N, C-alpha and C positions, 0 to 999 in steps of 0.2 A: 645511833642513827645511820640507816643505809645511804648508799649514793645512788639508788635506783632512779632512773630518769623518769620524767613526766611521760616520755612517750611510751615507756615500758608499762607504766601504770595505766596509761590511757588504753593500751592494747589489752591489759589484764581486765579492766573494768568493761571494756567492750566484750570481751569473751564471756564474762560472767552474765552480761545482759543477754547475749546470744543463747547462752545455756539455760536462760530462764530463771536465774537466781532472783531477779526483780522482774516482775511482769510490766506490761505496757502501763504507763500512768503511775506506776508505784514509785514511792519515795526510796531513794537509795541512801546509805549511811551519810552522815555529814562530813565535812572536810577534816574535822578534828578526829573523828572515829576512824576514818580511812587512813589518816596520817599515822595513827597508833598502829593500825593493822599492817600497813606497808612499812612502817618504821622510817618515815621521811618527814620533811617539813610540810606544813599546811600549803605553803606556796607551790610545792611541787604537785600536790593534789589539785590545787586550784587550776594550775596550767593544763593538767590532764582532762579536768572536767570542761574547762573552756574549749578545748580542742574537740571534745565529743559534742558540746553544745554547737559549736560552729558547723559541724556536720549534721546537725539536726537530730542527733540521737538522744540527747537529754535536753530538758528544759530547766533552766535555773531561774529562780526567783529570789530576790532579796528577802530574807526572813522566811521564806517559804521552802528552802531546800531545794535539792535537785531530784527531778523525776525523770523516769524513762519516758521518751516522747510516746504519745498514743499512737501517732502515725509518722514514723520516722521519715524525714525529708530525703528524697533521692535527688541528687545533683548530677546532671549530665555535664560532662566535660566538652568543650569545643575548642579545638585547636585551630588556629588560622591555617588553612590547607596551603602547602606548597604544591601547586597543581602538577608540576613536573614530577614530584614524588608521588602524587596520587596515580598518575598514568603509569609511571614505571612500576609501582607496586602491583598494577594490574597486569604488568607484563608488556605494556605497549611502549612504543618509541615516541618520546616527546619532541616537539618543537612548537615554537610560536611565532606568530607574525604581529608586528606593531602596525595597526591599520590607521592609526591617527596619533600624532603627537603634536600638540600646539598649545602655545600659551594664549589663554583667552580669558576674558572677564566672564566668569560663570553666570549661569542663570540664577535667579533669586533663591531658589530652593537649595542649590548647591552652595551658594555663598553663605547662607544661613548655617548650613551643616558644618562648613569649614570656619565659620566665625570670621568671615572676611568683611572688610568695609567695601562700600560701593566703588567700583572702578578698579579694584585690586584683581590682577590676573592670578590665574592658577594654571596648573598644567593638566591639560585633558589628554588622557591616553585611553585609546581603545585597543584591545588585544584580543586575538583569537588564539586559543590554546588547542593544539592539534595531538591526537593520538593516532599513530600509525597513519598520518596523513589526513585524517579525518577530523572535523571540528569536534571538540570535546567540550569546550566552554568559551563563552564570549564574556570579556571583562570590560565593563565601562567604568573608568576610574577618573577622579580628580584628585590632585596632590596639591597641598598648600605649599607654595614655593618659598613662603616666609619661613616655614618650619623646616622645609627639606630643600634648601637651595641646591644641594649637591646632586639632586636628581637630573639637573639640567645636563650634566656631563656623565650621567650613568650609561653604561654600555647596554641600553635596553634592547638592542637588536640581538645581543648575545644571551642576556639574562633577562627574564621577564620583570616587570615592575613588581609584580607579586612576590617573586622570589628576592629581588634586590631589597625591597622594603622590609621583608621579613629578616633578612640578614643584616641589614644595615642600620635600621631606625627602630629603636625600642619604642614600646608604648605602655602606657600605664593604666589606660582604661578604654572603653569603647562600648558601642552598642551594636547589636546584630539582630537581624530578624530574617525569618525564612518564610517563603511564600511560593505559591504557584501562580504564574502568569500565562496568558495566552501570547504566544510570539507574534510581534508585529512584523510587517513585511522586511524591514531591514535586519532584524534579528533572525528571522526565518531564513533569509538568504544566507546570512553568516554561518548559521548553524546547519544549513542544508536540510531544513525540515519544512513542514507544511506551515503556512501561515495560520495562526490560531492554535498551533500545537501547545499543549501544556508543558511548561518548562518550570524546573526547580530553580529558585533565585535565592541567592544569599545577598542581603543588603547590610553593608558593614561600614562603620565609621569608627576610626581610632584616634586617640589623643595621647599626648605626653605632657604631663604636669600641667594640665588645663589648656594646652595648645593643640588644635586639631591638626592631624597629619594628613589624612587621606579619607576619602569616602568613595566607595565603590558598589557597584552592582555586579554580581557574577551569575551569569545565566548558564546553566548546564544543559547539555542536550538531553532529548527525550530519554526516559528510562533511568535517569541518574537516581542513585539512592544515597542518602547521607547516613553514615555510620558514626555512632557515638558510644560513650561507655557510661555506665551508671555506677 
């Protein structure tokens, strides 16, 4: 029996699918047959096929075998952006300004998103991110102080809350949505655009082990484009 890894087998099976050895929807050999072919344990084949299934490239059914997906799923990756890095990647000079930093009882919608009880305060942070001195994005954020008390003493005038949280606080899950909104008067003033201008917005909430960390909306200036990978 060989010591070939499940990753190597996964790549091999993927290559065979890509070359058309098995067509879309077609049944591929079973674990026992593949184990004999590759000279490895069935558990190694099982791990390789699980990986392909998680990528949406095959469909596995108990007692039904493994088939090549009819329509392989494409997954887009979304990394939490460090805005300083975004701006510097574009060749710009970054700085930020904290417009508001206050411990307040949040409105009901924010309280729900952070899982806070009535009357519990959170940290409200409004920040404008600048590229070459011009507004690039406006960040309206609330932070759960019960989960991240250290942010009270974080040097947020020197490092943005966006970057400090990415560097300091891990997260295990979250939700994110993307939308376009018309700039209201305050946001238009902050981003130096016309009121009613269409802005790209990322709305994100993150949590760690079931405890909500932060929720925020990030409004980019007009013309911003989000890039991702498939």
